[in-house]
N, C-alpha and C positions, 0 to 999 in steps of 0.2 A: 379797697372801695368805700367803708366806713366813714374812711378819714375824708374822704371827698366829697359824700353829702356829709358829715357833718358841719362842716369847711360853708358849702352852699348856703347849708339851712342857717348857720349864726351868720352868713351876713345879710341874709334875708331877714332874719328875725324870727325864724318858722323852728318848730319844734322838729326832729327829723323825721317821728311818725309820720306828721302834717302832708308832708315834703312826700313823701313815699307812697300816702295816700294820693295826692293832688297826680303825681305822674303816673297811677294806675287809673285813676279816672279820668285822665286825659288820654292814654292810648287805648284803651275799652272803648271809648264814645266816637274816636278818631278812625280804629277800625272798623267799626260798623259804619261809619258814614264812607269812608274809602270801599268799603265792601259795595253799600247800595247802588251809589254813585258810578261805580266801576262794573255792576249791572245791568244797571239801566245808560249807560253809555255817555255818562254824562263827564267825559276829560274836562272841561273849565274845574266846574266842582272837587274830581278827584286831585286835579294838578293843588287847587286853593287847599284844601285837607293836606295835604302833602309838606304844603311851606307854611302855612299860615295853622300857630299853636296861640289858642287863649281861651284855657280853662276848659276845652270842648263847645263852648257857644257856637259857632258856627257849625259845629258837627249837629249839634242837636238840633237846631234851627231848619238845618236839610234834612235829619231823617224827619221830623215833625211838620213841617212845612214843605216846602221844597221840593221834596223826592214824592208828594201827594199830587201834586199840581200839573195837571194835565196840558201839553202843549196844543196850542191850538192848529187844529188841520186849515188849509186855505179851502176858503170855500171854490165850488167849482164852478165854474163855468155854463152858463145854458145855451148850447146852442139854436 
């Protein structure tokens, strides 16, 4: 396993420790965002988090911006 990380990090030009920190950073934010999106029944967001990994940027935006937005309810018709 250590050889695997050292090969990847040497190809990327990153120290092994930084690579491990990036993986942990991504996993934590993705887990939190997926949990929140599942609880709010936001299926599209859940799938995006599952398929896209961009250093947790979409996950952080969802947690602090999009998950707090309220859905607009349709206006009731007056009779």
